[in-house]
N, C-alpha and C positions, 0 to 999 in steps of 0.2 A: 327192730334194729336191722333185720335182713332186708325189710322193705325200704328202709331209709337208704341203705347201701345201694340198692338197685336204682333208686331215683338219682342218687349222686352219680352213679356210673353213666346213666342216660344223659344227665346234664353235661358231664365232661365230654361225652362223645359229640353232643350237639355243638359245644364250644369249639372243639377241635375241627369239626366239619366246617364251621363258619370261618375259622381262620384259614383253612385250606382253600375255601372258595374265594377269599379276599385276595385275589391275585394282584401282583404289583401292577400299577398303572402302565399301560403301554407307552412307548416313546412317542407314538403318534399323537397322544393326548396332552403332551407336556408343552403346551403353548407358552406359558410364562418363561420356561427355560429357553425355548427357541427365541422368544422376544429379547431376553437378556443377552443371548449370544449375539443377536443381530446388533443390539445397542453397543456391545463391546467392540464389534467390528467397526461400527461407525465412529466410536470414540478413538480408535486407533488411527483412523484416517486423518484426524485433525488434532489429536492430542499433542503431537510433537510441536505444533504451532502454538498451542496454549502453554506448553512447557517453557517456551522462550520468554514468556512475559514475566517481568519483574517490576514490583513485588508480586509474589504468588497470590496475594489476595485478589488480584484482578483476573485470574485464570479460572474462576469458578463463581457461582452465584449464591453460595451459602450465606445465610444471614440477611439476604436482601428481601425484606418483608414489605413489599409494595401493596398498596390497596388495589383491590380488583378494579379493572377497567382503566388503569393508569395509562397515560399516553406519553411516549418519548419520541422525539424527532432527531434523526441523524441525517446530516447534510454533507454530501461529498463535493469534490471539485467537478465531478462529472457523473451523469446518470448511468452511463454505460462505459464499457471498456474492461479489459481483462483484469486489471488491477482493482478497479472499483467494484466489479462484480465479486471479486474475492473479499473485499471489505464487507459488501452486503451479505455474503454468506456467513461471515463472522457475526454480523449484527443479528441476522435471523437465528443463528444457533444460540446466541445469548438469550434472545427473547424466548425461544423454545425451552431452554433450560430453566429460565425464571418461571415460566408457566407450569412446567412439570414440577419444579421444586415446591411451588405454592399450591399446586393442585387446581389451578384455574382452567376452566373450560368455557367455551362459548363466549357469551358477552362479558364474562368475568376476566377473560384473558387480558394480560398486559399487552398493549399494542405498541410496537416499535416499528417506525417506518424509515425507509431510506429514500432520499431524493437528491437531485443535483442538476446543474445546468447541462445543456447539450454538449458543450465543449469545456475543457479545463481552463481555458483562458477567459471565459466569459464572467468577468467580475460582477457586472451589473445584474446578470440573471441570478447569480448566487445570492446577491444582496436581496433581490426581490423574493427569492424562495425563503430566505430567512425571515423577511417581513411577514410573509404568508404563514409560516409555521408559528411565529410568535403570536399571531392573531388567533391561533387555535389553542393557546395557553397550555402547552405541554408541561409536564412536571420537570422536564430538563431537555436541553438541546446539546447535541454533539456536532461539531462542524470542523471540516478540513478547510482552512482559511486560504482562499486564493490570493487575496491582497491583504497584507498584514494590517493595513490601516483603513480598509474600506468598510469594515463592519462595526466600528466603535460606537456609532449612534445606536445601532440595533442592540449592541451589548449593554449599553446604558439602559435602554428600554427594558431589556430582559431583567436586569438587576432591579429596576423599579417595580417589576411585577413578580419578583421573587422566583424567577425562572433561571436556575443555574445553567451556565454554559461550560462545556468541556470541549477543548480543542483536540483534534487528532490529526495525524499525518503531517500537517503543517499548522503551526500555531501563530502566536503573535506576542508582543510584549504588553498586551492589555492586562492591567492588574487584576481585573475581576474574574479572570478565567479560573475555574475550580480545579482544573488539572490539564495537562497536555499528555496525550497518549501517542507515542511516536517511536520511530527508529531514533537512536542517538546519532543524528546526522553528522555531527562533528567527528565523532569517533569513526563512523563508517567511511566518511570522506577522507579522513587521514589514512585509513587502511588502503583505500583505493589509490591514494597518492603514493604510498609506500610500495604497493604492488606494481604500479606502473613504472616507478623508478627502477625497480628490480628488472622489469621486462626490457627497459631500454638501456640497461647497463649504467644507470645512475648518471647519465649525461645526455645533453641534447636539448632540442626544442620541443615544447609541449603546447598544445592548443586545447582550450576548454569550450565545450558546447553546453550552455546553461539554459534551462527551460524558461526562466523569467527573471526579472530584476526586482520583483515585488514580494513574492512569498518568502516567508521565513525559512522554509525548507531549502529553497534554491540558494538563498543567501548564505545559510549555514554551511551547506555543502561546498559552495564556491570558496568561501572564506577559509574554511578548514583545510581544503585541498591546497590552496595557495600558501597558507601558513606552514603546512607540513613540508612543502617543496622549498620554500624560502628559508626555513629554519634548519632543515636537515639534509637538503640535497643541493648544495651550492653550485653544482655543475649542470643543473637543469634550469632552463629558462622558459617561463610561461610567456609565450609571444602574444597571445590574444585570448580574451574571453568573449565569445559571441553569445548574446542573449536572444532567444527566439522572439521575445516580445519587442525587440528593436527592429523588426522587419521593415517598417515604413521608413525609418531613418536610414537603414542600410540600402533600401531601394533607391533613395535619392542620391546617396553617395556613389553607388554603382552607375546609375544613369549619368551623373555628372562626369564621372571618369570616362565613360564610353563617349560621351559627347565631346569631351576635351581631347580624345584620342590617346589617353594614357592607359586605357584598358579596353580589351575587346573580349566578348564572350567566346566567340570562335571565328575562324576565318570566313566561313560561309555567311554568317550573320553580319560580320563586319562589312563585307562587300555589298550585301543586300541593303544595308542601312547606312552606308557611308555618307549619304547626303541628307539623311533624315535624323532629326533630333529625337532622342529616346526619352520618353516620359517615365517617371518613377513607376507608374502603374504597369508599364510594360515589362518590368523586371520581376521575375518569379522568385520564389523562395529558393529554388534550386540554383538560380543564377547568383543569388546572394551568397549561398554556401560555397559555390564554386569560386566566387571572388575571394572570400575569406581564405579558402585553402590555397588559392593561387598566389596570394600574398606571402604565403609561408611554405615554400616548396621543400624546405629542409626539416620539417617536423618529423620527430621520431615517435611521438606518443600523442594520444587524444583521450581526454576524459569527458564523459557526457553524463549529465546529472539525473536523467530519468529516461524512461523508455522512448518517448518521442524524440528526445535529443540523440539518444544512442542510434536510433534507426536513421535519422537524418544525417548524422555524422558518417556512418558506414556507407550510406548511399553516395554521399559526396566524395568520400575517399575512393570508392569504386569508380566513379566517373573520372576522378583524377588519376586513376591507375596507381594509387599509392598503397599498394598491397603490403608494403613492409612497415607501415605505421601500426603501432600497437594501440589497441583500443580497450579501455575499461570503462564501466559505467554502472548504472543502477537499474534494478528491476529485472523481471523475468517473464515477459510475455512470450507468446508462441514464436514470433519472428526473432526475438532476441535469442531464444534457446536454439533455434535453427542456425542462426549466425554464429553462435558460440560453438556448436558442433562442427560447423563448416570451417572454423578457424578465422572468421571475419571479426569476431570479438574474442578478446583474450582473457577476460574475467569480468564477473558481475557481482555487485553487492545486491543480494536478493533479500528484499524486505519481507515483512510478515503482515500483509494486509488483512488476512483472516484474523490474526491475533489483535490487530488494531481495532477492527470492527467489534470484536467480542469485548475487549477491555474497555472500549469507549462506552458501551452500554453499561458495563459494570460501574465505571466511574460516574456516569450520568445518574444511575440509580443511587449510588452512595451519596452524591451531592444532593439529590432530591430528599434523601432521608436524613440529611445532616450527620452522616456517619464519618465525615472527614475524608480527604483524599491526599495522596501523594502529589506533590507539585508536578512531578514527571514520572510517567509510567513507560518503561522501556520495553518495547515489543520485540527487540532483537533483530539480527540479520545474519546472513550466511554468505561466505565468500565461495563463489561457484566458478569452476573452470571446466574445460573439456575433459580434464583428467579425473575430476571427482564427480562429474555430472551424473553418472550412473550409480553412485553410491546410494544405498538405501536411505541413509540419514538425509542426504541431499534431496532425493526424490520426494520425501515427505514434506519438504518445505516449499516445493514448487507449486505453481497454480496455473 
């Protein structure tokens, strides 16, 4: 009995010594926790953009059980540019989240590519890219449609090959689209109209600069802006809508007026070219914008439908020394943000291109898996002015 007690005491001592030696793991070795913290920081950087997406089923990848090696093609209006780079970031993040969720690595990874034409107005190049992507037989395609009617043959071909198509940023009325992922452009443009009306005291002349006359996005914004002004602001007159894709038509009009002596670009050029007929090709886009603004010297407000039109409008107003004209528009690239800070722009509808890219991938996967889609996925927008530009919530939405 005494011997047994001695053995028990020895065993207890050994156990206590073992526990004492098992010191807690040092913080230097806690790699998983460090990795988790890093992931949480990354999530915070873009989570606000995902939170704007409605319905919420499109702000995450849960339940998207794709086969290993699946291929999805996302096509934009342009390959590069601050806005489209942000779309691509959203696309890439969604792809990374899908592969992490499914545990795919190496050749098993789901592949999601982004491509687009060199410039936003190149309809033919976008159609060619769509042709090329369909020939690769992706499980789904997402596309920001430059011309609402230009891709219908390709969409029919996609349907014949069971390749679902999701539109984003700019859709069309094509009946076979599985979903449209976008800003609610009508709501956003109506808010822009209301804000501009407030800025000009709810009376006076307003001019519109619209990116094109073909895409659904441009048409929706232009029409909604006009409807809001006409229905609720009777003392405001929209004097003109200038579409950037009408440049050739406007070049001819300006050249004809110069040759007829009813308009001159400036006194110096008028004297130099008084005996010379001006050809339309001699008229630059700046000349056209200056002509449009010169026709309406009393405007108090300007609405521009996207980043390129905003920048062209404020440049034209600066040349015309029309510093008192209030300007509102869409998007938030670096030049626009500087102009907003400088007071050359009075307010911007800032979209959520990251959220668009992300939700488009989710919608494309859902279509490929026959999970069903909402007809419209709203990625939200934010009204930004110089007064709220530095707010933390606003900064999270910029790109």
